[in-house]
FIKOLZA-1660 file (N, C-alpha, C; in steps of 0.1 Angstrom, whole numbers, plus 5000, padded with zeros to 4 digits):
% residues 243
   i   px   py   pz ch aa at
   1 7305 9365 4069  A  M  N
   1 7304 9356 4081  A  M CA
   1 7289 9351 4079  A  M  C
   2 7288 9338 4080  A  K  N
   2 7275 9333 4080  A  K CA
   2 7269 9332 4094  A  K  C
   3 7256 9331 4096  A  I  N
   3 7249 9333 4107  A  I CA
   3 7239 9322 4106  A  I  C
   4 7238 9311 4118  A  L  N
   4 7229 9302 4119  A  L CA
   4 7219 9305 4127  A  L  C
   5 7206 9302 4126  A  T  N
   5 7194 9304 4134  A  T CA
   5 7194 9291 4143  A  T  C
   6 7193 9293 4155  A  V  N
   6 7195 9280 4164  A  V CA
   6 7182 9282 4173  A  V  C
   7 7175 9271 4174  A  F  N
   7 7162 9270 4183  A  F CA
   7 7168 9261 4196  A  F  C
   8 7166 9269 4205  A  Q  N
   8 7167 9261 4218  A  Q CA
   8 7153 9256 4223  A  Q  C
   9 7153 9245 4231  A  H  N
   9 7139 9241 4238  A  H CA
   9 7141 9241 4252  A  H  C
  10 7152 9243 4259  A  T  N
  10 7155 9245 4272  A  T CA
  10 7167 9252 4276  A  T  C
  11 7168 9259 4288  A  S  N
  11 7180 9266 4290  A  S CA
  11 7192 9259 4291  A  S  C
  12 7192 9245 4294  A  A  N
  12 7205 9237 4294  A  A CA
  12 7210 9232 4283  A  A  C
  13 7202 9230 4273  A  D  N
  13 7205 9222 4261  A  D CA
  13 7210 9232 4249  A  D  C
  14 7222 9234 4247  A  Y  N
  14 7226 9245 4236  A  Y CA
  14 7237 9238 4227  A  Y  C
  15 7243 9244 4220  A  L  N
  15 7254 9238 4211  A  L CA
  15 7265 9230 4216  A  L  C
  16 7268 9234 4228  A  G  N
  16 7279 9227 4237  A  G CA
  16 7290 9229 4229  A  G  C
  17 7299 9216 4228  A  L  N
  17 7312 9217 4221  A  L CA
  17 7312 9222 4209  A  L  C
  18 7301 9220 4202  A  I  N
  18 7298 9225 4187  A  I CA
  18 7302 9240 4185  A  I  C
  19 7299 9248 4196  A  E  N
  19 7302 9262 4195  A  E CA
  19 7317 9266 4191  A  E  C
  20 7325 9260 4196  A  D  N
  20 7339 9263 4193  A  D CA
  20 7342 9259 4180  A  D  C
  21 7337 9249 4175  A  H  N
  21 7340 9244 4161  A  H CA
  21 7333 9253 4152  A  H  C
  22 7323 9258 4153  A  F  N
  22 7316 9269 4145  A  F CA
  22 7324 9281 4146  A  F  C
  23 7327 9286 4158  A  E  N
  23 7335 9299 4159  A  E CA
  23 7347 9299 4152  A  E  C
  24 7356 9286 4155  A  G  N
  24 7368 9284 4148  A  G CA
  24 7368 9287 4132  A  G  C
  25 7356 9283 4126  A  R  N
  25 7354 9285 4111  A  R CA
  25 7347 9296 4108  A  R  C
  26 7346 9307 4118  A  N  N
  26 7340 9318 4115  A  N CA
  26 7324 9317 4112  A  N  C
  27 7318 9309 4117  A  I  N
  27 7304 9307 4117  A  I CA
  27 7296 9312 4128  A  I  C
  28 7288 9321 4126  A  G  N
  28 7282 9326 4138  A  G CA
  28 7268 9319 4139  A  G  C
  29 7262 9322 4150  A  F  N
  29 7249 9316 4154  A  F CA
  29 7243 9326 4165  A  F  C
  30 7228 9325 4162  A  R  N
  30 7219 9334 4171  A  R CA
  30 7209 9324 4176  A  R  C
  31 7208 9324 4191  A  Y  N
  31 7200 9316 4197  A  Y CA
  31 7186 9321 4196  A  Y  C
  32 7174 9313 4194  A  Y  N
  32 7161 9318 4196  A  Y CA
  32 7155 9309 4206  A  Y  C
  33 7149 9313 4216  A  R  N
  33 7143 9305 4229  A  R CA
  33 7128 9308 4228  A  R  C
  34 7120 9299 4220  A  P  N
  34 7106 9301 4220  A  P CA
  34 7100 9296 4234  A  P  C
  35 7107 9289 4242  A  F  N
  35 7101 9283 4255  A  F CA
  35 7099 9293 4265  A  F  C
  36 7108 9305 4263  A  T  N
  36 7108 9314 4273  A  T CA
  36 7093 9324 4272  A  T  C
  37 7090 9331 4283  A  E  N
  37 7078 9338 4285  A  E CA
  37 7075 9348 4273  A  E  C
  38 7087 9354 4269  A  S  N
  38 7087 9364 4257  A  S CA
  38 7093 9359 4245  A  S  C
  39 7096 9345 4245  A  G  N
  39 7101 9340 4232  A  G CA
  39 7089 9336 4223  A  G  C
  40 7096 9334 4210  A  K  N
  40 7085 9330 4200  A  K CA
  40 7093 9325 4189  A  K  C
  41 7088 9317 4180  A  V  N
  41 7094 9313 4167  A  V CA
  41 7094 9326 4158  A  V  C
  42 7105 9328 4152  A  P  N
  42 7105 9340 4145  A  P CA
  42 7100 9339 4131  A  P  C
  43 7095 9349 4124  A  P  N
  43 7090 9347 4110  A  P CA
  43 7101 9342 4101  A  P  C
  44 7099 9335 4091  A  F  N
  44 7108 9328 4082  A  F CA
  44 7115 9339 4076  A  F  C
  45 7113 9351 4074  A  S  N
  45 7120 9361 4068  A  S CA
  45 7134 9363 4075  A  S  C
  46 7133 9360 4088  A  E  N
  46 7145 9363 4097  A  E CA
  46 7155 9351 4097  A  E  C
  47 7152 9341 4088  A  V  N
  47 7161 9329 4091  A  V CA
  47 7175 9333 4085  A  V  C
  48 7185 9326 4090  A  G  N
  48 7199 9329 4087  A  G CA
  48 7202 9320 4075  A  G  C
  49 7216 9318 4075  A  D  N
  49 7222 9308 4063  A  D CA
  49 7220 9294 4067  A  D  C
  50 7214 9290 4076  A  G  N
  50 7210 9276 4081  A  G CA
  50 7204 9275 4094  A  G  C
  51 7197 9264 4097  A  L  N
  51 7189 9261 4108  A  L CA
  51 7196 9249 4117  A  L  C
  52 7196 9252 4131  A  V  N
  52 7199 9242 4138  A  V CA
  52 7189 9241 4149  A  V  C
  53 7184 9229 4152  A  L  N
  53 7173 9224 4161  A  L CA
  53 7179 9217 4173  A  L  C
  54 7179 9220 4184  A  L  N
  54 7185 9214 4194  A  L CA
  54 7176 9205 4202  A  L  C
  55 7180 9198 4212  A  G  N
  55 7173 9189 4220  A  G CA
  55 7165 9195 4231  A  G  C
  56 7157 9187 4236  A  G  N
  56 7146 9194 4245  A  G CA
  56 7145 9187 4260  A  G  C
  57 7153 9179 4263  A  G  N
  57 7153 9173 4276  A  G CA
  57 7141 9164 4277  A  G  C
  58 7131 9167 4285  A  P  N
  58 7119 9159 4287  A  P CA
  58 7108 9162 4277  A  P  C
  59 7111 9171 4269  A  W  N
  59 7101 9176 4260  A  W CA
  59 7102 9166 4247  A  W  C
  60 7090 9161 4242  A  G  N
  60 7091 9154 4231  A  G CA
  60 7083 9156 4218  A  G  C
  61 7078 9149 4210  A  A  N
  61 7069 9153 4200  A  A CA
  61 7060 9143 4194  A  A  C
  62 7057 9133 4204  A  A  N
  62 7049 9121 4200  A  A CA
  62 7034 9122 4208  A  A  C
  63 7033 9133 4215  A  G  N
  63 7020 9135 4221  A  G CA
  63 7019 9133 4235  A  G  C
  64 7032 9128 4242  A  T  N
  64 7031 9127 4256  A  T CA
  64 7033 9139 4264  A  T  C
  65 7044 9147 4259  A  R  N
  65 7049 9159 4265  A  R CA
  65 7055 9167 4254  A  R  C
  66 7048 9173 4245  A  D  N
  66 7051 9180 4233  A  D CA
  66 7058 9194 4237  A  D  C
  67 7068 9196 4230  A  A  N
  67 7073 9211 4230  A  A CA
  67 7062 9221 4227  A  A  C
  68 7062 9231 4234  A  P  N
  68 7050 9240 4234  A  P CA
  68 7051 9248 4221  A  P  C
  69 7061 9248 4212  A  S  N
  69 7063 9255 4201  A  S CA
  69 7063 9245 4189  A  S  C
  70 7060 9231 4191  A  L  N
  70 7061 9221 4181  A  L CA
  70 7056 9224 4169  A  L  C
  71 7043 9228 4166  A  A  N
  71 7036 9230 4155  A  A CA
  71 7043 9242 4146  A  A  C
  72 7046 9253 4153  A  E  N
  72 7053 9263 4147  A  E CA
  72 7067 9260 4142  A  E  C
  73 7074 9252 4149  A  E  N
  73 7087 9248 4145  A  E CA
  73 7088 9239 4133  A  E  C
  74 7078 9229 4134  A  V  N
  74 7077 9220 4121  A  V CA
  74 7073 9228 4109  A  V  C
  75 7066 9237 4110  A  K  N
  75 7062 9247 4099  A  K CA
  75 7074 9254 4095  A  K  C
  76 7082 9260 4103  A  F  N
  76 7094 9267 4101  A  F CA
  76 7104 9258 4096  A  F  C
  77 7107 9246 4100  A  T  N
  77 7117 9237 4096  A  T CA
  77 7113 9232 4080  A  T  C
  78 7100 9231 4079  A  R  N
  78 7095 9227 4066  A  R CA
  78 7100 9239 4057  A  R  C
  79 7096 9250 4059  A  A  N
  79 7099 9262 4051  A  A CA
  79 7114 9261 4047  A  A  C
  80 7125 9260 4057  A  C  N
  80 7138 9259 4055  A  C CA
  80 7142 9248 4045  A  C  C
  81 7136 9236 4048  A  F  N
  81 7139 9224 4039  A  F CA
  81 7136 9227 4023  A  F  C
  82 7124 9234 4023  A  M  N
  82 7118 9236 4009  A  M CA
  82 7126 9246 4003  A  M  C
  83 7133 9256 4010  A  Q  N
  83 7141 9265 4005  A  Q CA
  83 7155 9260 4002  A  Q  C
  84 7159 9249 4005  A  G  N
  84 7172 9243 4004  A  G CA
  84 7182 9246 4014  A  G  C
  85 7178 9252 4025  A  L  N
  85 7187 9257 4036  A  L CA
  85 7194 9244 4042  A  L  C
  86 7206 9247 4047  A  P  N
  86 7212 9235 4055  A  P CA
  86 7205 9234 4069  A  P  C
  87 7203 9222 4075  A  I  N
  87 7196 9220 4087  A  I CA
  87 7206 9209 4094  A  I  C
  88 7208 9213 4108  A  L  N
  88 7213 9205 4117  A  L CA
  88 7204 9201 4128  A  L  C
  89 7199 9189 4130  A  A  N
  89 7189 9187 4140  A  A CA
  89 7193 9176 4150  A  A  C
  90 7191 9178 4164  A  I  N
  90 7197 9169 4173  A  I CA
  90 7185 9168 4184  A  I  C
  91 7185 9155 4187  A  G  N
  91 7175 9151 4198  A  G CA
  91 7160 9152 4193  A  G  C
  92 7154 9161 4203  A  L  N
  92 7141 9167 4199  A  L CA
  92 7141 9174 4185  A  L  C
  93 7152 9179 4182  A  G  N
  93 7153 9187 4168  A  G CA
  93 7152 9176 4157  A  G  C
  94 7157 9165 4159  A  A  N
  94 7158 9155 4149  A  A CA
  94 7143 9150 4148  A  A  C
  95 7135 9150 4159  A  Q  N
  95 7121 9145 4158  A  Q CA
  95 7114 9157 4151  A  Q  C
  96 7116 9169 4152  A  I  N
  96 7110 9179 4145  A  I CA
  96 7114 9179 4130  A  I  C
  97 7125 9177 4128  A  L  N
  97 7130 9175 4113  A  L CA
  97 7121 9164 4107  A  L  C
  98 7121 9152 4113  A  C  N
  98 7113 9142 4107  A  C CA
  98 7099 9145 4104  A  C  C
  99 7092 9152 4114  A  L  N
  99 7078 9155 4112  A  L CA
  99 7076 9166 4101  A  L  C
 100 7086 9174 4098  A  A  N
 100 7087 9184 4088  A  A CA
 100 7091 9178 4075  A  A  C
 101 7095 9165 4073  A  T  N
 101 7101 9160 4061  A  T CA
 101 7092 9147 4057  A  T  C
 102 7081 9146 4062  A  D  N
 102 7073 9133 4061  A  D CA
 102 7077 9120 4068  A  D  C
 103 7085 9123 4079  A  G  N
 103 7088 9111 4086  A  G CA
 103 7077 9112 4098  A  G  C
 104 7082 9106 4109  A  S  N
 104 7073 9104 4119  A  S CA
 104 7080 9105 4134  A  S  C
 105 7073 9102 4145  A  V  N
 105 7080 9102 4157  A  V CA
 105 7073 9091 4166  A  V  C
 106 7082 9083 4171  A  E  N
 106 7077 9071 4180  A  E CA
 106 7076 9076 4195  A  E  C
 107 7067 9072 4202  A  K  N
 107 7064 9075 4215  A  K CA
 107 7076 9067 4223  A  K  C
 108 7083 9074 4233  A  S  N
 108 7093 9067 4241  A  S CA
 108 7095 9073 4253  A  S  C
 109 7097 9066 4265  A  P  N
 109 7099 9073 4277  A  P CA
 109 7113 9082 4276  A  P  C
 110 7113 9092 4286  A  L  N
 110 7125 9099 4289  A  L CA
 110 7136 9090 4291  A  L  C
 111 7147 9092 4284  A  V  N
 111 7161 9082 4287  A  V CA
 111 7172 9092 4288  A  V  C
 112 7182 9086 4293  A  F  N
 112 7197 9092 4294  A  F CA
 112 7205 9081 4291  A  F  C
 113 7212 9080 4280  A  T  N
 113 7220 9070 4277  A  T CA
 113 7234 9076 4270  A  T  C
 114 7243 9067 4270  A  C  N
 114 7257 9072 4263  A  C CA
 114 7264 9058 4257  A  C  C
 115 7256 9052 4250  A  D  N
 115 7260 9040 4242  A  D CA
 115 7269 9045 4230  A  D  C
 116 7275 9036 4224  A  N  N
 116 7282 9039 4210  A  N CA
 116 7272 9035 4199  A  N  C
 117 7273 9046 4189  A  A  N
 117 7266 9045 4177  A  A CA
 117 7276 9039 4167  A  A  C
 118 7271 9031 4157  A  V  N
 118 7281 9024 4148  A  V CA
 118 7277 9029 4133  A  V  C
 119 7287 9032 4127  A  R  N
 119 7286 9038 4112  A  R CA
 119 7280 9026 4103  A  R  C
 120 7271 9029 4095  A  V  N
 120 7267 9020 4085  A  V CA
 120 7267 9023 4072  A  V  C
 121 7273 9035 4069  A  D  N
 121 7273 9040 4057  A  D CA
 121 7291 9045 4056  A  D  C
 122 7298 9038 4047  A  D  N
 122 7311 9041 4048  A  D CA
 122 7315 9056 4044  A  D  C
 123 7306 9062 4036  A  N  N
 123 7308 9076 4032  A  N CA
 123 7300 9086 4040  A  N  C
 124 7297 9081 4054  A  A  N
 124 7288 9090 4061  A  A CA
 124 7297 9102 4065  A  A  C
 125 7290 9114 4063  A  L  N
 125 7297 9126 4067  A  L CA
 125 7308 9128 4057  A  L  C
 126 7307 9125 4045  A  N  N
 126 7319 9126 4035  A  N CA
 126 7330 9116 4039  A  N  C
 127 7328 9105 4046  A  G  N
 127 7338 9098 4050  A  G CA
 127 7345 9101 4065  A  G  C
 128 7340 9113 4072  A  F  N
 128 7346 9117 4083  A  F CA
 128 7339 9112 4095  A  F  C
 129 7328 9104 4095  A  M  N
 129 7321 9098 4106  A  M CA
 129 7330 9086 4112  A  M  C
 130 7335 9086 4125  A  P  N
 130 7341 9073 4130  A  P CA
 130 7333 9062 4128  A  P  C
 131 7340 9050 4129  A  E  N
 131 7333 9037 4128  A  E CA
 131 7324 9036 4140  A  E  C
 132 7329 9039 4151  A  E  N
 132 7320 9039 4163  A  E CA
 132 7323 9053 4171  A  E  C
 133 7314 9059 4178  A  Y  N
 133 7315 9071 4185  A  Y CA
 133 7305 9072 4196  A  Y  C
 134 7309 9080 4207  A  P  N
 134 7298 9080 4217  A  P CA
 134 7286 9087 4213  A  P  C
 135 7274 9083 4217  A  N  N
 135 7262 9088 4212  A  N CA
 135 7253 9093 4227  A  N  C
 136 7257 9104 4232  A  P  N
 136 7249 9109 4243  A  P CA
 136 7235 9113 4240  A  P  C
 137 7226 9106 4246  A  V  N
 137 7211 9108 4243  A  V CA
 137 7203 9112 4255  A  V  C
 138 7197 9123 4256  A  Y  N
 138 7189 9129 4267  A  Y CA
 138 7175 9132 4261  A  Y  C
 139 7167 9123 4260  A  M  N
 139 7155 9126 4250  A  M CA
 139 7143 9117 4254  A  M  C
 140 7131 9124 4253  A  R  N
 140 7118 9115 4252  A  R CA
 140 7114 9114 4237  A  R  C
 141 7108 9104 4233  A  D  N
 141 7104 9100 4221  A  D CA
 141 7115 9098 4212  A  D  C
 142 7112 9093 4198  A  Y  N
 142 7125 9089 4191  A  Y CA
 142 7119 9092 4176  A  Y  C
 143 7129 9099 4169  A  P  N
 143 7127 9103 4154  A  P CA
 143 7126 9090 4145  A  P  C
 144 7116 9091 4137  A  V  N
 144 7118 9081 4126  A  V CA
 144 7118 9087 4110  A  V  C
 145 7131 9087 4106  A  P  N
 145 7133 9093 4094  A  P CA
 145 7124 9091 4082  A  P  C
 146 7122 9099 4071  A  P  N
 146 7114 9095 4062  A  P CA
 146 7121 9084 4052  A  P  C
 147 7111 9076 4046  A  D  N
 147 7119 9064 4038  A  D CA
 147 7129 9069 4028  A  D  C
 148 7130 9081 4025  A  Y  N
 148 7140 9086 4015  A  Y CA
 148 7154 9090 4022  A  Y  C
 149 7155 9090 4034  A  A  N
 149 7167 9095 4043  A  A CA
 149 7176 9084 4040  A  A  C
 150 7189 9088 4042  A  K  N
 150 7201 9079 4041  A  K CA
 150 7205 9078 4057  A  K  C
 151 7205 9065 4061  A  I  N
 151 7210 9063 4075  A  I CA
 151 7225 9061 4075  A  I  C
 152 7231 9070 4084  A  L  N
 152 7244 9071 4085  A  L CA
 152 7250 9061 4096  A  L  C
 153 7243 9061 4108  A  S  N
 153 7248 9053 4118  A  S CA
 153 7235 9048 4125  A  S  C
 154 7238 9038 4135  A  E  N
 154 7227 9030 4143  A  E CA
 154 7231 9030 4156  A  E  C
 155 7221 9029 4166  A  D  N
 155 7224 9028 4180  A  D CA
 155 7223 9013 4183  A  D  C
 156 7226 9010 4195  A  G  N
 156 7227 8996 4199  A  G CA
 156 7215 8988 4197  A  G  C
 157 7203 8994 4195  A  Q  N
 157 7190 8987 4191  A  Q CA
 157 7188 8987 4177  A  Q  C
 158 7197 8991 4169  A  G  N
 158 7195 8991 4155  A  G CA
 158 7187 9001 4150  A  G  C
 159 7184 9011 4156  A  R  N
 159 7177 9023 4153  A  R CA
 159 7187 9034 4147  A  R  C
 160 7182 9042 4139  A  P  N
 160 7190 9053 4134  A  P CA
 160 7196 9061 4144  A  P  C
 161 7208 9064 4144  A  A  N
 161 7214 9074 4153  A  A CA
 161 7218 9087 4147  A  A  C
 162 7221 9086 4133  A  A  N
 162 7224 9097 4125  A  A CA
 162 7219 9094 4111  A  A  C
 163 7212 9105 4105  A  F  N
 163 7206 9103 4091  A  F CA
 163 7208 9116 4084  A  F  C
 164 7208 9114 4072  A  Q  N
 164 7211 9126 4062  A  Q CA
 164 7197 9125 4052  A  Q  C
 165 7192 9138 4050  A  I  N
 165 7181 9140 4041  A  I CA
 165 7184 9149 4030  A  I  C
 166 7184 9144 4018  A  G  N
 166 7190 9153 4006  A  G CA
 166 7205 9155 4008  A  G  C
 167 7209 9167 4003  A  D  N
 167 7223 9170 4002  A  D CA
 167 7229 9177 4014  A  D  C
 168 7220 9185 4023  A  N  N
 168 7226 9192 4033  A  N CA
 168 7218 9194 4045  A  N  C
 169 7210 9181 4048  A  V  N
 169 7202 9181 4060  A  V CA
 169 7206 9170 4068  A  V  C
 170 7209 9171 4080  A  L  N
 170 7214 9159 4089  A  L CA
 170 7207 9159 4102  A  L  C
 171 7204 9147 4107  A  G  N
 171 7197 9144 4120  A  G CA
 171 7205 9134 4128  A  G  C
 172 7206 9139 4142  A  F  N
 172 7212 9130 4152  A  F CA
 172 7203 9128 4164  A  F  C
 173 7203 9116 4167  A  T  N
 173 7195 9113 4181  A  T CA
 173 7202 9118 4193  A  T  C
 174 7216 9117 4192  A  G  N
 174 7223 9121 4204  A  G CA
 174 7230 9134 4200  A  G  C
 175 7234 9140 4210  A  H  N
 175 7243 9153 4209  A  H CA
 175 7256 9150 4206  A  H  C
 176 7263 9153 4195  A  P  N
 176 7276 9151 4194  A  P CA
 176 7287 9160 4201  A  P  C
 177 7280 9171 4206  A  G  N
 177 7289 9181 4213  A  G CA
 177 7285 9183 4228  A  G  C
 178 7277 9171 4233  A  F  N
 178 7272 9172 4248  A  F CA
 178 7282 9172 4257  A  F  C
 179 7280 9181 4268  A  K  N
 179 7288 9181 4280  A  K CA
 179 7281 9176 4293  A  K  C
 180 7289 9171 4303  A  R  N
 180 7284 9166 4314  A  R CA
 180 7275 9176 4321  A  R  C
 181 7281 9190 4322  A  G  N
 181 7274 9201 4328  A  G CA
 181 7259 9205 4322  A  G  C
 182 7258 9201 4309  A  M  N
 182 7245 9202 4301  A  M CA
 182 7235 9192 4310  A  M  C
 183 7240 9180 4310  A  A  N
 183 7231 9170 4315  A  A CA
 183 7227 9174 4331  A  A  C
 184 7238 9179 4338  A  E  N
 184 7235 9182 4352  A  E CA
 184 7223 9194 4354  A  E  C
 185 7225 9204 4344  A  D  N
 185 7215 9214 4342  A  D CA
 185 7202 9209 4339  A  D  C
 186 7202 9199 4330  A  L  N
 186 7189 9194 4325  A  L CA
 186 7181 9188 4337  A  L  C
 187 7190 9180 4345  A  V  N
 187 7184 9173 4357  A  V CA
 187 7178 9183 4366  A  V  C
 188 7185 9194 4368  A  M  N
 188 7180 9204 4379  A  M CA
 188 7169 9214 4371  A  M  C
 189 7169 9215 4359  A  E  N
 189 7159 9225 4353  A  E CA
 189 7144 9219 4354  A  E  C
 190 7142 9207 4354  A  F  N
 190 7128 9200 4353  A  F CA
 190 7125 9192 4366  A  F  C
 191 7113 9191 4367  A  E  N
 191 7111 9180 4378  A  E CA
 191 7111 9167 4376  A  E  C
 192 7111 9164 4362  A  E  N
 192 7112 9151 4358  A  E CA
 192 7126 9147 4352  A  E  C
 193 7132 9138 4357  A  A  N
 193 7145 9133 4354  A  A CA
 193 7146 9118 4352  A  A  C
 194 7156 9112 4344  A  P  N
 194 7156 9097 4342  A  P CA
 194 7161 9093 4356  A  P  C
 195 7157 9079 4358  A  D  N
 195 7160 9073 4371  A  D CA
 195 7176 9071 4373  A  D  C
 196 7183 9069 4361  A  N  N
 196 7196 9065 4362  A  N CA
 196 7205 9077 4360  A  N  C
 197 7201 9090 4364  A  S  N
 197 7209 9102 4362  A  S CA
 197 7221 9103 4367  A  S  C
 198 7223 9097 4380  A  G  N
 198 7236 9099 4387  A  G CA
 198 7246 9089 4381  A  G  C
 199 7243 9077 4378  A  T  N
 199 7250 9069 4369  A  T CA
 199 7256 9074 4356  A  T  C
 200 7247 9081 4348  A  M  N
 200 7249 9084 4336  A  M CA
 200 7259 9097 4337  A  M  C
 201 7257 9107 4348  A  L  N
 201 7266 9118 4349  A  L CA
 201 7280 9112 4351  A  L  C
 202 7281 9103 4359  A  A  N
 202 7296 9097 4359  A  A CA
 202 7301 9090 4348  A  A  C
 203 7292 9085 4340  A  E  N
 203 7296 9080 4325  A  E CA
 203 7300 9092 4317  A  E  C
 204 7293 9102 4317  A  M  N
 204 7296 9113 4308  A  M CA
 204 7309 9119 4312  A  M  C
 205 7313 9120 4326  A  G  N
 205 7326 9124 4328  A  G CA
 205 7336 9115 4323  A  G  C
 206 7334 9102 4324  A  R  N
 206 7344 9093 4321  A  R CA
 206 7346 9092 4306  A  R  C
 207 7336 9096 4298  A  R  N
 207 7338 9096 4283  A  R CA
 207 7339 9109 4276  A  R  C
 208 7343 9119 4285  A  K  N
 208 7345 9133 4281  A  K CA
 208 7354 9135 4268  A  K  C
 209 7366 9128 4271  A  V  N
 209 7378 9128 4260  A  V CA
 209 7371 9122 4247  A  V  C
 210 7365 9111 4249  A  E  N
 210 7361 9104 4238  A  E CA
 210 7351 9112 4229  A  E  C
 211 7342 9119 4235  A  I  N
 211 7333 9127 4228  A  I CA
 211 7339 9139 4222  A  I  C
 212 7349 9145 4229  A  E  N
 212 7356 9157 4222  A  E CA
 212 7363 9151 4211  A  E  C
 213 7370 9140 4212  A  D  N
 213 7378 9134 4201  A  D CA
 213 7368 9132 4188  A  D  C
 214 7359 9124 4190  A  A  N
 214 7349 9120 4180  A  A CA
 214 7343 9131 4173  A  A  C
 215 7341 9143 4180  A  L  N
 215 7336 9154 4174  A  L CA
 215 7344 9162 4164  A  L  C
 216 7357 9160 4165  A  V  N
 216 7366 9167 4155  A  V CA
 216 7365 9162 4141  A  V  C
 217 7365 9150 4137  A  P  N
 217 7363 9146 4123  A  P CA
 217 7348 9147 4120  A  P  C
 218 7339 9146 4130  A  M  N
 218 7326 9149 4125  A  M CA
 218 7322 9161 4122  A  M  C
 219 7327 9171 4127  A  M  N
 219 7325 9185 4125  A  M CA
 219 7329 9190 4111  A  M  C
 220 7341 9183 4107  A  T  N
 220 7347 9183 4094  A  T CA
 220 7336 9179 4085  A  T  C
 221 7330 9167 4086  A  G  N
 221 7321 9162 4078  A  G CA
 221 7307 9170 4078  A  G  C
 222 7303 9173 4088  A  I  N
 222 7290 9182 4092  A  I CA
 222 7292 9195 4084  A  I  C
 223 7304 9201 4083  A  I  N
 223 7306 9214 4076  A  I CA
 223 7305 9211 4062  A  I  C
 224 7311 9200 4057  A  Q  N
 224 7312 9196 4043  A  Q CA
 224 7297 9195 4038  A  Q  C
 225 7290 9186 4044  A  V  N
 225 7278 9181 4040  A  V CA
 225 7268 9194 4039  A  V  C
 226 7268 9202 4050  A  T  N
 226 7259 9211 4051  A  T CA
 226 7264 9225 4042  A  T  C
 227 7276 9224 4038  A  G  N
 227 7280 9235 4029  A  G CA
 227 7283 9249 4038  A  G  C
 228 7283 9249 4048  A  L  N
 228 7285 9259 4057  A  L CA
 228 7297 9269 4054  A  L  C
 229 7308 9263 4048  A  M  N
 229 7319 9270 4045  A  M CA
 229 7319 9276 4031  A  M  C
 230 7308 9272 4023  A  R  N
 230 7308 9278 4008  A  R CA
 230 7302 9291 4009  A  R  C
 231 7302 9300 3998  A  P  N
 231 7297 9313 3999  A  P CA
 231 7283 9313 4000  A  P  C
 232 7278 9322 4007  A  A  N
 232 7262 9323 4010  A  A CA
 232 7255 9324 3997  A  A  C
 233 7244 9317 3995  A  K  N
 233 7234 9318 3984  A  K CA
 233 7227 9332 3985  A  K  C
 234 7223 9336 3974  A  K  N
 234 7214 9349 3975  A  K CA
 234 7200 9345 3974  A  K  C
 235 7191 9353 3981  A  K  N
 235 7177 9351 3981  A  K CA
 235 7171 9364 3973  A  K  C
 236 7168 9363 3962  A  G  N
 236 7162 9373 3955  A  G CA
 236 7175 9383 3953  A  G  C
 237 7175 9396 3958  A  N  N
 237 7187 9405 3957  A  N CA
 237 7194 9407 3968  A  N  C
 238 7191 9398 3978  A  T  N
 238 7198 9400 3993  A  T CA
 238 7203 9385 3997  A  T  C
 239 7214 9386 4005  A  F  N
 239 7218 9374 4010  A  F CA
 239 7210 9368 4021  A  F  C
 240 7209 9356 4024  A  T  N
 240 7202 9349 4033  A  T CA
 240 7207 9352 4048  A  T  C
 241 7220 9357 4048  A  G  N
 241 7223 9360 4062  A  G CA
 241 7219 9369 4070  A  G  C
 242 7217 9370 4082  A  I  N
 242 7211 9380 4092  A  I CA
 242 7221 9391 4092  A  I  C
 243 7218 9403 4089  A  A  N
 243 7227 9416 4090  A  A CA
 243 7230 9417 4106  A  A  C
% end
């Protein structure tokens, strides 16, 4: 069984609907919460078979309200990338990924949107990315992928909504497994919330089934691209998975 290292940046933002898809494929995950009082970014020696970087609500990475563990996470992500480990990065996580791979981050106010993203690469996620799909974004700042990244989809403003770096690294501005309850908890967890939170919570409820349905093919593509169903690679004389 493979085990993924998952970095949370808030209590409310977790894998969401993606958890069931991982569990159904016998892929485990271990949450790390560096934002808590006793939490910290683990040493690289503890990394599992892949890295997942989640969103951060009002935390960003462009200097206005940076995640407290930003520098350590960029370093950790860079090490994973250099070792060829699969990476799935969402929201703030996509910003951290860009900083770790010679991309950048643009300053942007905290927003809560759920527009459609449009596929711009017919082979995106090995052909499993829908032509259009709901793109729930609850995020401050915006990731700018490195020049060598492949753009898979764009949002309504023509910005990258999903991108691929190399063979097994994926970034998403929106959370493809986002739940309305996650957004409600984000609003409650922080003193800062988007002005349109009430309207967008209703929109998330309305689009619940669309989000669930779009995630089914996307997870097939995500698993294929990241190689998480392939046998674990060895690191020296030991497997990379966490015992």
